C-alpha positions in Angstrom: 1.2 -1.8 -32.1 3.4 0.9 -30.3 2.8 2.0 -26.6 3.0 5.4 -25.0 3.4 5.7 -21.1 2.4 9.1 -20.0 3.8 9.9 -16.4 2.1 12.8 -15.0 3.3 14.9 -11.7 1.2 18.1 -11.5 -1.9 19.0 -9.6 -4.9 18.6 -11.5 -6.2 22.1 -11.4 -3.4 24.1 -10.3 -2.3 24.5 -14.3 -2.9 22.5 -17.3 0.3 19.8 -17.2 -2.5 17.4 -16.1 -4.6 18.4 -19.0 -2.5 18.4 -21.4 -0.9 15.2 -20.8 -4.6 13.6 -20.9 -5.2 15.7 -24.0 -2.2 13.6 -25.5 -3.4 10.4 -24.4 -6.8 11.0 -25.7 -5.1 11.3 -29.2 -2.8 8.8 -29.3 -5.1 6.1 -28.6 -7.4 7.7 -31.2 -8.5 5.3 -34.0 -6.5 7.9 -36.4 -3.2 7.3 -34.1 -3.8 3.9 -32.7 -1.6 3.5 -29.9 -2.1 1.5 -26.6 -1.3 4.3 -23.8 -0.8 3.8 -20.3 -1.3 6.8 -17.8 0.6 6.7 -14.5 -0.2 9.8 -12.2 2.3 10.7 -9.4 2.3 13.3 -6.9 0.0 15.6 -6.9 -1.9 14.4 -9.8 -3.4 11.5 -8.3 -6.1 13.7 -7.3 -7.6 13.8 -10.5 -8.4 9.9 -10.0 -11.0 10.9 -7.5 -14.3 10.3 -8.9 -17.3 12.8 -8.4 -15.2 16.2 -9.0 -17.2 19.2 -9.7 -15.6 21.4 -12.2 -17.3 25.3 -13.5 -19.2 24.9 -16.6 -16.9 25.5 -19.6 -13.9 24.0 -17.8 -12.4 21.1 -18.5 -13.1 18.1 -16.2 -10.4 15.4 -15.9 -12.4 12.7 -14.2 -14.6 12.8 -17.5 -11.4 12.6 -19.6 -9.8 9.5 -17.5 -13.2 7.6 -17.8 -13.3 8.6 -21.7 -9.7 7.2 -21.7 -10.3 3.9 -20.0 -13.2 3.3 -21.8 -10.8 3.1 -24.4 -8.8 1.0 -23.5 -5.8 3.3 -21.6 -4.6 1.9 -18.6 -4.5 4.1 -15.9 -2.6 4.0 -12.5 -2.5 6.1 -9.6 0.6 5.7 -7.0 -0.4 3.8 -4.1 2.3 5.8 -1.6 0.8 8.7 -2.7 -3.0 8.3 -2.5 -1.9 7.2 0.9 0.0 10.1 1.8 -3.1 12.8 0.5 -5.5 10.5 2.4 -7.1 9.1 -0.5 -8.7 5.7 -0.2 -9.2 3.6 -3.1 -13.3 3.8 -3.0 -12.7 7.6 -3.6 -11.2 6.5 -7.3 -12.7 6.4 -10.7 -13.5 2.7 -11.3 -10.9 1.3 -13.8 -8.1 3.3 -12.4 -5.6 0.8 -10.5 -3.2 1.5 -7.2 0.1 1.9 -9.1 3.7 1.3 -7.5 7.0 1.8 -8.7 7.2 -2.2 -10.0 3.8 -1.4 -12.1 5.9 2.1 -13.4 8.9 0.3 -14.2 7.2 -2.9 -16.1 5.2 -0.1 -18.0 8.6 1.9 -19.2 10.2 -1.3 -19.8 7.3 -2.5 -22.5 6.8 1.1 -24.1 7.9 2.3 -26.9 7.4 5.8 -26.5 8.0 7.3 -22.4 6.6 11.1 -21.6 6.9 12.8 -18.6 4.8 16.2 -17.6 
């Protein structure tokens, strides 16, 4: 099975980078494509990993997208250093999201068939 690692850097709701990255992850893990998917959140994108997000009706909800990805077998990690610098404790993260390190990201990259950065 091919593995796709997606590295996400942007702010979760400032533009559509994170949303588009998660849309691609969702399509890639779907039964019709069948890839294994890793999503690594860096910089401001770690805020997307917070549980309890309140988004306007009709607007995309990144928490729901991440929960759906996890439920479908994706691995999701949020950079621990980035979380610390934003005062986001592990307890505030969506269940199933791992604390990430550069070593973890490097390992995912090494094992992946394809790597994309948003």
